[in-house]
N, C-alpha and C positions, 0 to 999 in steps of 0.2 A: 636551370640557369648554370649548373659546370660546365655544357657545352660553350658559352657565352664566357663565362670567365677562362676555360680554355684558349677561345680565341684572345684572348684580350693579354693573358700569358704570355702567348705565344708571339704578338704584335709586339708585344713592349721586353722581348728576348730573354725572358725569366724559364727559367725549370718548372713547370710541375710535377714535384715527386710524387702526388698522390691525394685521394680524394677519398674519405672513409665516416658512411652516415655521413652526420655535418661538420665536419672539419675537413678543410682543403689548401692541401701546405702544398707552398712554393720555395723552390731553394733559387736562390743567383747562377747565372749561366756557369759561375765558375765549380760548382757544385756538377754540373755537365761536362765539367770538361772543356771550357771553354769561357772567352771570358771578353767581351764586346765593349767594355766600358774604360776608359780611361785612367778612372781614381776611383775607390774606393768612397769620397762624394757623391760622384758623377752617378753610381751602383745605389748608394744611398736615396739619390734625389730621385731616380728611377723608380725607388721600392715604392716610395710614397708616392710619388701617382701614379702607380698601379696600383696599390690599396686604397686611396681616393678611391679610380674609375671600374674596382670590383665594388668598394661599398655601394657607386651609385647603379651599377650595375642591378645588386644585390636589393636597392628600392626600390626596382620598376617592378618588382615580384609581388606577389600575394601569396599568400595562406591559402589552406584549407577553407579559413574563418575567415581572409577579405583580408586578414594583417598585412600592411606591409614586411618583407623580411628585413632585416639587419644583421651584420655582419659586424664581429670584432677581429680584430689584426692584432696575432703580436709577435715583434718584430727582435730578432737578437741576430747576432754576428759570432763565427769562431770557426774553430777549426773542426771539418765535419772530414769522415770517410764514407767513401761508397763504395758496396759488394754483391754483386748479384748470388743470393741467397736461394737457399734451395736445391733438392736432388729430381722431384716430380714435377713443382708447377714454379719454377725459377723467375724471383722476380728482383727488381733492384733495390738496395735497401739504403736509405742513409743513417748514418750510426755519429752521436756526438753529443755534447750538451746544447747545443743551439739549438737541437730539433724538439729536447723534451721544454725547455726554457721561455721558445717561442710558444709552445703549446698550454706552458702553463699563465702567461704573461696574455692569452685570448680570456681566459676566464678573468681575470681583474681591470679585463678593460671594460670602461663603460659602453654601455651598447646606443647607438653604433658611433666605435670609436678605436684608436689602438693602443698600445702601451707599447713603448720600448726600452732594452738594459740602459743600463747609463751606457756602455762599449755603443751601441748602435748609437743614442743619441749623440755621441760626441761624432761623428761624421756627418752629422746632419750641417748642408750647406745653407751657410748664412741666408736668413728667410722663411726655411722652408720650418721650427720651428712653431708649436702650435701651445696655446693656454689650455685647450680643451681637450690636448693629451695628457696620462697622466705620466711621469717616469716611475719605472722600477728600478727599486737600484739593486746589485747585489751584495 
């Protein structure tokens, strides 16, 4: 599943931050110091399309009991800082409220669905809203 997610994230020009156990974190290209999108609205639309595609990929897999995998997504925006941390086993780490908030939003999303914060919803391009999504406010 993660290998398929990795391919899709790469094709969508986003940045895979990490995956640990059942958490898979994707950041915008700006977090990786690149910016292929013309506007925040374009970036949000691309993230929504990526999220929908990742949900399709997850649904194409089954767990050991034969149950279809589901995916919940939390979307947040805001300032972050990235640094290489550690002296013996260094790794890239992102810090900031958006990482924490996106994680929390995953837990309130209905499965399979996503939940976004109000600041993210403000960047939705017209026609991209969905009545099946619940909006979390800050």
